[in-house]
N, C-alpha and C positions, 0 to 999 in steps of 0.2 A: 801393539804393545810398544812402550818406549824402548829405545835401544838400551841394552844391558851392557854396562861397562865390561871390558874384556876379562879382568880378573874374576869378577862376580860370575860372569857367564861360564867361565872355566870351572868354577867351583860347583855350579848347578849341574854341569855335565857329569861331574864325578860323584854326586850324591847318590847313595843307594836307594833313597826314597823318591817316589815320583812327585815332581813339583808341577802344580797345575795353576794356570792363570786364565781367567775369562774376562770378557768385557761386561758391560752393564746388563746385557741381555743374554748372558750365559754362553755366548759363543767362545770356544777355546781359542786363545791367542798365543799360548806358549805351553810346551811340554818338554821336560828333559828326557834323556834316553831311558831313565828308570821307568817311565810310563809304559814303554813297550815290554820291558822286563817283567813288570808287575802284572799287566793286563793282557799282554799278547797283541794289543792293537798297535800298529805302527804310528809313529809320531806324524809322519807326512799325511796319512789318511785321517788322522784324528783332528789336527789343527784346522780350524774353520768350521767344525761341526759343533752342535750344541752339546754341552756337557750333560744336559738333562736327557739327551737321547741315549746315553749310556746307563742311566739310572732306571731301576725297576719302576714301572708305572705307579705302583702303590706308594713309592717313597719320594716321588717328585715333589709333592706338596711339603713333605717333611724337610727336604733339603732346602727348598725355597724359603721356608719359615725360619731357617737358621739351625735346625737340628743337624749335627755333623755326622750322624751314623745313618747309613743307608746301604742298599744292595746295588752293586755295580756289575754290569754285564761284561764278562770277559770274552776274549776272542773266540774261545771254543763254544760260547753260547750260554754257559751257566752263570748264575749270579752268586756273588760272594759279598759278605758283609765288610764294609770299608768305613774308615773314619777320615773325613776331610773337613778340617776346620778352616773355612775360608775367611780371610781378612779383607774387608773392603777398602778401597782407596777412593776417597771422595774429593769433590772440588769445594770451593768456598761456600757454595749453596747446599752442601751436604748431599749432593747428587752422586750416586755411585758411578765411578768411572771404570773400575776393574775390581777383580777379586783374585786373591792369591792364597794358596795353601799347599800343605804337604799331604799326600794320599798315603794312608797306612792301612794295611789289612788287619782286621780286628783279631784274627787268629794269633797275631804276634803279641798283642797286648789285651787279650780278651777280658781278663778280670778287671783291669783298670777302667777300660772303656765302659763295660757293662755297669760298673758301680757308678761311674759318672753319669751315664744316661739315666739310670734308675733314680739317682738323687735329683737330677733335673726334672724328670717326670713327676716325682712326688712333690717337688716344689711347685710345679705347674698345677697339679691337682689341688693344692692348698689355695690357689687363687680362684678356683671355680666354685661358685655357690650352688653346688649340686653334687649328686652322687654318681661317679663314674663306675660302671659295672661291666662284667663279662659273665656269660652264663652258657652252659651246655645242658642238653636234655639228660635227665637222670643224675646229673652231677650237681646241678644248681649253680650258684655263683662261684666261678673260678677266680674272680677278682671283685673287690669292692673298695672304693676309696674311703678314707677315715670319716668323711663328712656324714656318713650314714648314722653315726651315733649322735652328732649334733642336730641333724635334721629330724630323725625319726626315733631316737632314743635307744637303738639297738647297737651293740658292738659288732664289729666285723666278724668276730668269732661266732657270736650268736646267730648271725644271719647265714653264715656259710656252713654251719653245722648241720642244717636240715635242708636237703634238696628242694623241699616243698615250702620253704619258709615264706618266699615272696607271695605265693598263692594264698597262704594262710592269713596274710595281712591285708590283701585287697578287700575292699568293702564288698559284702555279699551282693549288693545290687549291681555292682560293676564287674563282678567276677566272670560271669558267662561271656560277656563281650571281650574282656581282656584275655581270657583263656583261648577264645577262638582266634584272636590275632596272634597270640603266643604260639599256638600249635601250628598255625599256618607258616610262621617263620621257621620253626624247626623242620617242617616238611618241605621247605622251598627247594627249588632246583637251581636257583641262581641268587646271587647276592643282590640286595636291595635295601633302601632306607625306608623307614616308616615312623609313624608317630602315634601315640595314643595318650589319652587323658583318663584318669580314674582316681578314685578316693582310696587312700591308704590309712590303715589304723595304726597309730603310733604305739609305743610302749605304754604311754600313760592313758591310752584309750581315746585320745583325741583323733578326730578325723581330719586329714589334710588332703588337699587336691594336689595330684602329681601330674606333671607333664613329662612323658617319657619319650626322648628322642633316640631312636634305635636304628641299628643296622644289622641285617642278617648277613653272615659271612659264610659262603658256601665254597669249600675247597675240596678237591678230589681226594678221596682216601681218608677223610676224617669227618666226624659228625658235624652237623651245622652248629655254629655258635653265634651268639648275639652279643653285641656290645652296645652300650647306650649311656645316656645321661639323664638321671632323674632330677627334676627341678620342682621345688615346692612352689606351687602357684596358687595357694589358698587365697591370698589377698586379691590377686587378679581375678580368680574365679568368682569370689564373693562379689567383687565389683561388677563383673559381667552379669551374674545372676540378678543383682539388684537393678542393673540397668535394664535387663530383660523384663523384670517385674514392673519397673517404671514405664517402659515402653508399652507393656500390656495394659497398665492402668491408663496411660495416655490414650492408647488406641480405643479402649473401652469408653473413656470420657468423650473422645471425639465422636464415636458412633452414637453415644447418648445425646450429644448436642446436635448431631446431624449436620455438622458444618463440614465444608471442604477445607483442606489444609494446603498451604503453599509455602515454598521456601525459595527465595530469589537471591542468587549471587550477583550483586551489582557490578562486580569487577568483570565477570565473564558474560553477564546478561542471560545466564542459564536459569530457567524457572522450573522448579519441580512442583508438581501438584498431585494431590491424592485422587483416587478414583471418584470419591464423593464430589470433589471440585468439578470434575467433568460431568458428573451426573446432574448436578444443579444446572449446568449450562447446556445439557442435552448433547454432550460430546462423548458418548459411551465408548466409542471405538478409538478415541484419540490416545496417543502415547502420553505418558506421564512426565516426560522431560521435553521442555521447549527451549531449544538453543537460542532463540531470539525472543527473550521474555517480554520486552515491551511491545514488540510487534504483535505477539499473540494477544496481549491484554488490549492493545489499541483496537484490534479487530472485533473484540467482543463488547467493548464499551460503546454505547450509543454516542454518535458524534456530538450531539448537543450536551453531553455530560462529560466529555473528555477533559475540557479545561478545568472543570470543577474537581475532577478526580486528581489531575496533576497538581492542582493548587493544594489540595489536602496533603498530598505526599510531600510536596516541597516545604510546606510549613513544618512538617515533622523532621525532614532531613536537615533543615536549617537550624534545628534545635528549638524552634518556637513552641512546639508541642511535644510532650513526652511520647506520644504515639499518634496514630491516625485511625479514623473510622469515617467512611464515606459511603453513602447510598447512591446507587446509580442504576440506570436501565442497561441491561445486558442483552445482547442478541442470543437467543436460545437456538440450539441446533435445528429446531423445527421451524425457525424463521420468525418467531414472535419475540416480543420484548418482555423481559421479566425483571422485576426489581430485586436487587441483591445488595447486601452490605459487605463491603470489603474493608478489613481492618488488619492492623499489624503493627510491628515495631521493628526498628532498625538496630543493627549492631555497628558500633563505630570503632575505628582504629586510628589513633592519632588525629581525631577530629573528623575523619572521613567515613561516611557510611559505606560499609563493604557488603552488608547482607541485610535482607529483610525477610521476615516470616510472619505468618498470621493465618487468618481463616476467611472463608467466604460463606455467607449465609443466604439462604433463599428466604426473602422477606415474606413471601406468600405463605410460608409455613410457620411464621412467627405471628401468633394471634395478636400480640400487643403492638406489633410494628406494621402489620398489613391487614387490611380488612377483607375477609373472605367473601362477604356479601357483595360488595361493590367492586372488588378487585382493585381498590385504591390503597395507597400507603396510609398508615395510621398516624397517630399523634407523635410517637417517638421519632419516626422518620421525618415528619414535617419539622419538628423542633430542631433536629440535627441540621437539616438543610437551611433553616432560618438562621441558626447560629453561624453557619458557614458564610451565609450572605452578609450578615452583620460584620463579621471579622474581615471579609474581603473589602467591604465598603469602608471600613475603618482604616485600611491600609492606604487608601487614596481614592479620590473620585474617579480615577481612570488608571488602568494598568495595561500597558501595551495596546492602547486603543480600545480596550473593552470597557463598556459602561458598567460600573458596579452598582448603580442605583437599583432599588428594588421596591416592591410594594406588597403588602399583606392584605388579603381579603378574607373576611369571615362572614359566613352566611348561614342562615337556617331557613327551613321551609315554613311558609305561612299556611296554617291549617293542616299540618301533617297529622296531628293528633285526631282531628275530625275524620281524616281518611281512614286511619286505623280503626277508629271506633265504629265507623259506618260500614266499611267494606272488609274489615279484617286485616290482620298483620301480613298475610301473604300478599295482599294488594299493596300495603305500605312498603313491603320489601321490594316489590317490583318498581314502585315509584322511586325509591332510593337508587336502584340500579339505573333507571332511565336518567335521573338527575346526574349521576356520575358520568354517564356517557355524554350528556349535553355539556357538562363542565369541561370535559376533555376536548370536545370539539371547539370550545370557545378560547382555548389557550394555545400557546405555541409549544413546540417540543421541549424547549428549554425551561418552561414553567412547570410547576408542581401542583397537582390537585390532591387533596387528602381528605379522608373522612375522619373527623375528630371524635364524634360520638353521636348516636341517635340520628337526628336530621341535620346535624351541624357539620359544615364542610369548610375547609380552608383552602385558599389558593395563594401560592407564592409566585409573583411575577418578577422575573429577573431581567436586568439590562433594560429598564423601562423608566421613562420620566413621568412626573405626576400627571401630565395631560393625557398621555397615552394610557396610564394606569386607570384614570377615571373613565376613559372611553371604553376600556376593556370591562370595567365594572358595570357600566350601563349595558354593554352587550350581554353580559352574563345575566343581569336582572331581566332583560327582555327575553332571553332564551328560556329561562326557567319559568317565566309567566305564561308561556304557550301551553295549551292543553296537552295532556298525556293520554295515550290510548293504552289501556291495561285490560287485557282479556276483552270483555264486551263493554267495558266501562270507558267513559271519558272523564278524566280526573283533572281538576284545576288546583294548582298549588304554586303560588308565586314564592318569591324569596326576598328576604331583607338582607342587604349586603352592606357590610362595614368595610371601609378601606383606609389604610394608613400607609404613607409613603416614607421612604428612608430619609427624605428631606426634613422630616420632623425631628431628626437628630436624637432619637431615643437610643438607649444604651443596650438593653438586654432583650432577649426573645420574649420574656414575660411582659416587658413594657409594650412591645409591638402587639402582642396578642390581646393585652388589656385594652389598648387603644382601639384596635379593630373591633373588639367586642362591644366597647362603649359606642362606637360609631354605628355598629349594626343595630343596637337597641334604639339609638336615635332615629335610624331609618325606619324601624318598626313602629315607633311612636308617631312618626310623621307620615307613615304609609307612603314614603317617597321611593322606596325600592333601593336607594343607594345613599349612604352618608359617608362623607370624606373627612378624615381627621387631618388637619393641616398644622404646620409648624406654629409654635407659640401657644398651643393649648395642651393641656394634660389629658390623659385618658378619661379621667372622671369628669372633665369639663367639656367633653366632645360635643355635648348638646348646647353649650354656651354660645353666645353670639360670635365668638372667635371661630366657631366651626362652620364650614361651608356645606350646605345641604344641596345635593344635586338630585333632582327628581328624574 
């Protein structure tokens, strides 16, 4: 405490009222002699102790919050109501340095202090958007704040006139649970806080949701009483119920679509996935939170597809695409590869992607995207991969040392109808299955084989130049021309193959498919096995002199 000038110090010593000074943390730094006269505690023993140590435990919070009335422990051990209006001394930054005040026993000015405290209490209640209440069993509410009329339409007098009034206004569906909580509080053996939510019927008959923050007060020699704060939370509860219904609808729609759901925090790399997500990948026992999201995804993506998946994501995150959708081969928990579609959309903050969410689909369960007979991707998947290859090639002939050139092959079987007509569709189905396996053996892991329809297949060769693409086409034509052993039969069914390379400079996926189709029919007419469409010709002119035919 700063040194007190001698005349002032002398006056403080003579004052009949106790003068108290503390530092910023409530440690007593000065007391005049009247402190011992009032409380019985000596000045020497009290200075250096915390003022809060002399205050009744239930009143410490009240004093700290600025309420000047509290119970103070006297030397003989009992507590008496006191008034201590502490004035803070602060520095230039408004930090409290010390507090000073005069301690007055309420018994000397009881009426004045109680009126002041009551007025302050009522002003405080007016700032609370809820109903403060106190109740005892058999008596009902012993106190209610005036907000009860504004919030629920009943006056304080109406509410307090009937001990069972609150129970009569609780919604019948919520009454049993509310009464069980209420009765448990009245029968409690110790004080505790609790909370409950229920519907209340207002004076106009409107139903409102109430959140009741309560405390049971157990004191020896008197019935239990409860104090609490009732808050109208109808808007919040309505929003919660609507969100719950929305979540239920979303969950139902998700189950109906049979997709796996994922949510990826790009700032922390934490990936949350649904149970269905793991089920598609055969990881039934895996946890649904992956702290290292990209590492988890990288492990499941086939290495030959990782660059393509990353490229699809980057194009979306750079703002080039409004969302992303990419098909790739994923390693199933059983050790086999499965085709899946991964799609989603990112959320941006200040131009930076902070979160991504979407779904994962098992393409084997999508009839239109995956062919159940041959276990090959279908037309939609092939077109998506082709569009990605076109876009990647348009970005530049090479990116990071990766060759972006590609080729599209289209083929159908020669004499497939005759096989079906002669031996039946079950033999034709087995022929298609064997063709699919031969095609897969003829291509690299980075390439894509798809069944488009009937006996028509497409192949997408990536990172390939025209010479190598033509050689691969010749290899495919030769492989498919070899005899097939089906049951006890030996079946022969060659194939006509049309080939178009990215060097042709076509623009759309349809352009490439039409060009490959025209080249395939040229090969069929020439019985050459392979027809290559080259730059400088149009799809419809693939059979013209500008087209090169390789037998």
